N, C-alpha and C positions, 0 to 999 in steps of 0.2 A: 431498113439498117444507116446506120452511120458509117460515112467514107469520109475519115479524116485522116491525118497524120496519126499515126500509132504514138508517136511522142505527146504529144497537144494536150489540151484537158477537155476533152469527149466523153460522153455517155452514152452508151447505146452499143452496137453491137454488129459485128464486120465482118465475112470471111476471108480468110489468106490462104495461102500456101507454106508448110516448113518443108525446106531442103534441107537434107542434112549439107554440111561443108565442110567435115573432117571424120575422121576415124573409117575405120576397114569397112568395106563394100558400100562407101556411100554413095558409090555411081548407080549401083544396081538397086536401092533403096526407092521406092517410090515416094514422090513427095504424099507430106501427109494435110491434107483438107482439116482446118479447126475452122472455130470460131471464137473472135475474141472480143470478149465483155468490157465494156468499160466504166467503173463504176467510182464514183467517194459514198463515204460514210461521214454522215453529218453527226458530229462528234462533238459537234459546239465549238470548236477548231473555227480560227476564222479562216484559215489557207488551209482546209483538206487536202490530206492524201490523194491520189489517182489511181485508181491499179488496174490493171489487167489479170482480167480469168480467160485461158482456153479450154475451152472445150470440144469434142467432137461431136456433141449434140449441134448438130448445123441449124436446125430448122428452127425458127423462131416460134410458131406454134405450138412445138412442142416444151418448149421452156423459156416464156422470157427472160430478156436480160437481169430484170428484176429481178424473178423467181432465183434465177444463178446466183447473184451475187449476195441472195439473203441466204440461201442455203448453203456456199462455199462458206461464210463467214460463221454463220452455225457450227459447222462441219469442223472447224478450227474450233471450237469451244472446248469440244474433248481432249486436243492437243494441248490447251493451255491447262487443263486440269491433268496431265499425263506430266506436264513438266511442274504444277503445284505439287503434286505428289512425291516425284523421284528428285527432284532441284530444291525446291524449298522446304515441303514437310518434311522427309524420308533426311535430308541433307546430301550432299554432293559427295562421290564416292562410296556411300554408304550402302552395304550390302545386306543381303537377307542373313541372320545370322542364324539358324538350323540346318544343319543339314541333312534334316526328315523332310521328307512332302508332306507331311501334314501338318507338321510345326510352322513350313512354308506359307501353305495354307493360310495357316490363323494370324501369321503377322501381316500378312496380305492385306485378308479382312478385318486385322485392326487399325491399318493405317488408312483404309478404305474408312470404315467407322468412325475414327480421327478428325479425319477429313470432311465426312459431312457433319460430322457436332461441328464444327466449324466453320463450316460454309452454313448452316442452317441457323448460327449466332450470328453470322452476316447480316444474315436477309432478314432477321428481326430487326439488329438495330440499325438496316440502312431503312426498313418502312416504318421505324418510330423517328427517324429524320427526314423522311419522306424521302430519301433517294434514291437511285437506281442500284442494285445492290451488283449490278458489276462492274461499278464505280468502287467501291469498297474492295481497301488492298486486303488481297489474301497475306503479305506479308505481316503488315500490322496487325493484322488479326491474330495471329501467328504469336508475334510477340508477346502479344497479351495475353495469350492464353498462357504462354510460359511462365509468364511472370506471375500470370495467378495463379498455376500449379506450382512453382517454386516457392510462392508466399504460403502456400497452404488456402487460398482463399475458395476453394471449393467445397472443401471439408469444413464442418462443423468442427467447434474448436473441443476441446476433452473438455470436464465441468472440473 
């Protein structure tokens, strides 16, 4: 285990205790022992950000610091997809239009199919350019898709 200042740039894990300092019942709330995992993500930047992950998995034999950091970053991928769907693809403040459950489900499936199609195109474009698909911008892909649909580029022209 690494035992250095929490604010320095270190990787590894160490145990610490969280003690409530405010709120009702703070004096009767027992301290919580947690493991702090420190890591950085190598994303090509000169000075990568340091991250700290708190977990109640205290035994490094049960889950290494590297394993926890990896699965935690993967866990956030689904949050990114939710953000893509809600904020970018569907649009902010946009609500489901139907008042009937079956039609709401149909609209959700439509959004999911659209997202899947755009992501599939992004993966194919990234592979063609020998790039990491995670580095392709969904917002740029949405703009291209919207422009293509608006110009009728996806549909054959009438004879």
